[in-house]
C-alpha positions as CSV (number, residue, x, y, z in Angstrom):
1,M,-41.1,-24.4,54.5
2,N,-38.8,-22.2,52.5
3,R,-38.0,-23.0,48.9
4,P,-34.3,-24.0,49.3
5,T,-35.2,-26.5,52.1
6,A,-38.1,-27.9,50.0
7,A,-35.7,-28.3,47.0
8,A,-33.2,-30.0,49.2
9,R,-35.8,-32.5,50.5
10,D,-37.0,-33.1,46.9
11,A,-33.4,-33.8,45.8
12,T,-32.9,-36.1,48.8
13,R,-36.1,-38.0,48.0
14,A,-34.8,-38.7,44.5
15,F,-31.4,-39.7,45.8
16,L,-33.0,-42.1,48.4
17,A,-35.2,-43.7,45.8
18,R,-32.0,-44.5,43.7
19,A,-30.2,-45.6,46.9
20,A,-33.1,-48.0,47.8
21,R,-32.8,-49.6,44.4
22,L,-29.1,-50.4,45.1
23,R,-29.6,-51.3,48.8
24,A,-32.9,-51.4,50.7
25,P,-32.8,-49.4,53.9
26,A,-32.3,-51.5,57.1
27,R,-35.0,-49.7,59.0
28,D,-38.5,-48.5,58.1
29,E,-37.8,-45.0,59.4
30,S,-34.5,-44.5,57.6
31,T,-36.0,-42.5,54.7
32,D,-37.9,-40.2,57.1
33,N,-34.8,-39.7,59.3
34,V,-32.6,-38.8,56.4
35,L,-35.2,-36.3,55.1
36,L,-35.5,-34.7,58.6
37,V,-31.8,-34.3,59.0
38,V,-31.4,-32.8,55.5
39,A,-34.2,-30.3,56.3
40,E,-32.7,-29.4,59.6
41,L,-29.2,-28.9,58.4
42,V,-30.2,-26.9,55.3
43,A,-32.7,-24.8,57.2
44,N,-30.1,-24.0,59.9
45,A,-27.5,-23.1,57.2
46,I,-30.0,-20.7,55.6
47,R,-31.2,-19.3,58.9
48,H,-27.9,-18.9,60.7
49,T,-25.3,-18.1,57.9
50,V,-25.0,-15.7,55.1
51,G,-24.7,-16.9,51.5
52,P,-25.6,-20.1,49.7
53,C,-25.2,-23.6,51.1
54,A,-24.5,-26.9,49.4
55,L,-25.9,-30.3,50.1
56,R,-24.0,-33.5,49.3
57,L,-25.4,-37.0,49.9
58,E,-23.5,-40.3,49.7
59,L,-24.5,-43.9,50.0
60,L,-22.0,-45.8,52.2
61,D,-22.0,-49.3,53.4
62,G,-25.0,-49.4,55.8
63,S,-25.4,-45.6,56.0
64,I,-26.2,-42.4,54.2
65,D,-23.8,-39.4,54.7
66,V,-25.6,-36.1,54.7
67,C,-23.2,-33.1,54.3
68,V,-24.1,-29.4,54.2
69,T,-21.5,-26.8,53.5
70,D,-22.2,-23.1,54.4
71,H,-20.3,-19.9,54.7
72,S,-19.9,-19.6,58.4
73,P,-16.9,-20.9,60.3
74,H,-18.9,-21.2,63.5
75,H,-20.1,-24.5,64.9
76,P,-23.8,-25.0,65.6
77,Q,-24.9,-23.5,68.9
78,P,-27.5,-25.7,70.5
79,R,-30.4,-24.0,72.2
80,T,-32.6,-25.4,74.9
81,P,-35.6,-26.9,73.0
82,S,-38.8,-25.1,73.5
83,T,-42.3,-26.6,73.9
84,D,-44.0,-23.4,72.9
85,G,-43.0,-23.6,69.2
86,A,-40.0,-21.3,69.5
87,G,-37.6,-24.0,68.2
88,G,-34.4,-25.3,69.5
89,W,-35.0,-28.9,68.5
90,G,-33.1,-29.1,65.2
91,W,-29.5,-29.8,66.4
92,F,-30.9,-32.0,69.2
93,L,-32.7,-34.1,66.5
94,V,-29.7,-34.3,64.2
95,K,-27.5,-35.5,67.1
96,R,-30.2,-38.0,68.1
97,L,-30.7,-39.5,64.6
98,A,-27.1,-39.5,63.4
99,T,-24.7,-42.3,64.3
100,H,-21.7,-40.0,63.6
101,I,-21.4,-36.2,63.1
102,R,-18.3,-34.4,61.7
103,I,-17.8,-30.7,61.4
104,K,-14.8,-29.6,59.4
105,P,-13.6,-26.2,58.3
106,V,-13.5,-25.5,54.6
107,P,-12.3,-22.4,52.8
108,G,-14.9,-19.7,53.5
109,G,-17.0,-21.8,56.0
110,K,-17.6,-25.3,57.3
111,T,-19.1,-28.6,56.3
112,I,-21.4,-30.5,58.7
113,C,-21.8,-34.2,57.9
114,A,-24.2,-36.5,59.7
115,E,-24.1,-40.2,59.0
116,L,-27.4,-42.0,59.4
117,P,-28.3,-45.7,59.2
118,W,-29.5,-47.0,55.9
């Protein structure tokens, strides 16, 4: 795992620990699902765009909003998932785990937000 993705997961773990003190997650798998979506969105921003990316997490009523901003105006291009280790599962997983996904243009790029149950 590259360092920015690991740093994003570490920051997310700390955020989720604070969130759990305010409101316990509704599902046992909620923490793992949020961490997986963060890792996928940050890794994809690093892999498929140029420049830095930013992660924003927000505790909402019953959910966590995971937002990643990068410097590409292009929406994610899903690939056919591969069983030989060549990838293609990231966007599929994000769409499967999130209850709502928003992609909005921002000056100099886009922000992808995935809302997950908490």
